Each structure stands twice: as structure tokens, then as C-alpha cells.
N, C-alpha and C positions, 0 to 999 in steps of 0.2 A: 297403303294407299287408300284402301276402302275406308278405313277408320278416318283418315284425314278428310276425304271427300264427304263422308257422312257428317263429320263434325262441322265442316265448313257450311254445308247446306243447313244443318240444324241451327248453327249460330246466326246465319243470315236471316233465317225464318224468325228466330226468337227476337232479333233486333227489330224486324219489321213489326212484330206484334207489340213490342214494348214501347216503341216510339210514340204511338198514339194512345194506346190503351191504358186504362186504369187496371191495376192488378187487384184481383179479389183475394184478399188475404184471409187466412183462417188459422186456427191454433195448430201449430206444427211441433212435433216431437223432434227436438234437435238431435238427441243421441241416435235415434233410429235413422234419421237422414244422414248423419255423419257416417254411421256404420255401412249404409248402402253405398255412399260415395267411396269409402275405403275399399269395399269389395269390388266396385267397378274399376278403380284405378289399379288394384293388384291384378285383376283379370286382364287388363289391357297392357300391362308391363311385366309379363311373366318372366322375361329374361333378366330382369333387374332384381337385385337384392334390396328389398324395401321393407323397412320396419316402420309401422305407423302405430303410435300409441294414442289412446284417447283418455284423458284424465278429467274427471268431473267431480265436484263436491256433492252432487246428488244424482240420482238415477233419472228423474224426469225433469227436463228443462223444456219450457214451451215459449215460443215466440210467434208473432203474427207474420206469416209468410205464405208461400204457395209452393207448387211442385218445382219451381225454378230454384228454390233454395238448394236442392241437390246439385243443380248445375253450378251454382256458386262454389260449393264445397269441392266438387269434382275438378273444377277449373283451377282452383288454388292448389289442390293436390297434384294435378297433372303438371302444372308449372314447376312445382317443387321437385318433381321427378325429372322432367325434361331438362331443367337448368341445373343439373347436379352431375358432376363428373366423378363423385366418390364411388368406390366399389360398393360401399354399404350406405344406402340412402336412408337417412333417419328423419322422421317427421313426428313431432309431438304436437297433439292438438289438446289445448287446455281450455276448459270452460271455467269462468269465474263470474261472480255476481258483484256489482258495485252500484253505488247510489250517487246520483248527480242532480242537484237542484230538486231534491225530494222525489226523484223518479228512479226506480230500480231498472238496471240494465243487465243483460247477459253479454259477457265478452267471450268470444270464441277466438283463440289464438292458434295460428298455424306456424310452428317453428320448424325450420328445416336447416340442414347442414350443407346446402348448395352454395352456388356462387355468390349469391346476394345481389343487391341492387345499389349502385352508388347513389348518394343523396341527390345528386344533380339530375338523376333520371326518374326519381320516384313519382313526381307529378305526371310525367308524360307516359308512364306505363299504363295509365287508364284511358289513353287516347286511342281511338279506332285506328288500326293499322300500325301501331307502335310495335317494333320488334328490336329488342336490344341485341340479340344474337341472330344474325342472318343465316347461320348454319343450322338453326333449329327450325323444323318444319312448322307451318302454321301461317295464318293470315294476320295475326296480331289483333284478333277480335275478342279473344277470351277475357282479358281483364277489363276491357271496355264494357263488355256485356255484364261482367260481375258488378262493376260500378253502377251501371244503369239499374240493375236489379236491386242492389243494396239501397240506392236512392229511392226507388219505388216503395221499399219497405220502411222508409223513414229511419233507416239505420245508418251507421257510419262504417267506413273502411279506412284503416290506417296501415302504413307500412313503416317498419323499423328494421334496424339491424338486430339479428339474434344476439350477437355479442356487441354491446355498445362500442362505438368508435371503430369497428372493424367489419365493414360490409362483406368482406371476403369469407366470413365465417357463417354466412347464412342469413335468411330473412325471417321476419316475424310479421305475418299479416294478422291484424286485429279487426275482427268484425264486432260491432257493438249494436245490439238489438234491444229495444224496450221489452221489459219482461211482461209476460202474460200469466195471469193466475191459472 
């Protein structure tokens, strides 16, 4: 209960700050931030059997972001745990680099083995107050906050099936950030 209350208050506060403000971005170490988010999630879900792997082609990946990047990663990981009925929750985070229109990007993928999201619901999951599963606690602010933050970073968020054509096998969230030298 305390975690839920604190989380709600923090999310509402962050929304109020983001609605009007410009985010002051700086060069952020993606791996360090992901590892902090993994530690946070494992600490808050001690009773669950969770395996989280991080795969990256190189040690140092930098993007322009701020301290809210950790909230983005935590929120995606928390949803992957909360919306997963498997006895062994498996999450694989993959970093990859790609080029589009002469610009290099880092893509961070979060693949889970949870319930997945039907194609018809994918756009609405980023709306404030959206809750697919009413039995799961929360106010439905998390992914809306994630989308708002990602937009402020001039980045993209995409949602796909982990296994093409079968949303019941899990979800793949893709975050795409312009690369920073």
C-alpha cells in the first residue's frame, strides 16, 4: 500500500512538472540507468521469480535524457512484472544501433513473456487513466508518463508482440533515442 501511494504521488507530481516545463537533457549512460532500474524492480518484487538480462553490443551507450529516464525504464519493467502470470518472469533488454535518414539511433527493447497487449489496445495504453486489467493495482498513469517523457526527449516508443502474430506470448517495447557521441 505504501509503495502504491508513494508511486501515485510521485507520478502525479512528475506529470505536473512535465506538462509545462522543458526538460533539461544531458548525456546519460544508458547501461548504468538500466542496471539501476533492474535493481529497483527486483527489490520491489522480491516474492516473484524474475530473470532480467541486458544485452548490448558495447559497454557505453549515451543518449540525451535526464533523471526521468530511470522512471521510464522502471515503469516498463514494473508493467512487465505486474502483467505476467508465469511462475518465472523473463525479461530481456536489448540495445542496438541503427541509422535512419543519416541519423544514428539507439534502440532499447524490453521483451517480456507476459500476457501481451492486443493490437486493438496498443494506442490507448499511453492514455492517462488507461487500465487493461482492473485487477492490477495502479491508476493507469505509468505508460502515459513514459510516453510524455519519451516525447520530451524527441525519442519514440513502439509496442509490438514479442512473438509476431501472437500477443499472448509477451510484449516488446522499443524505445528509440538519437545517439550522442
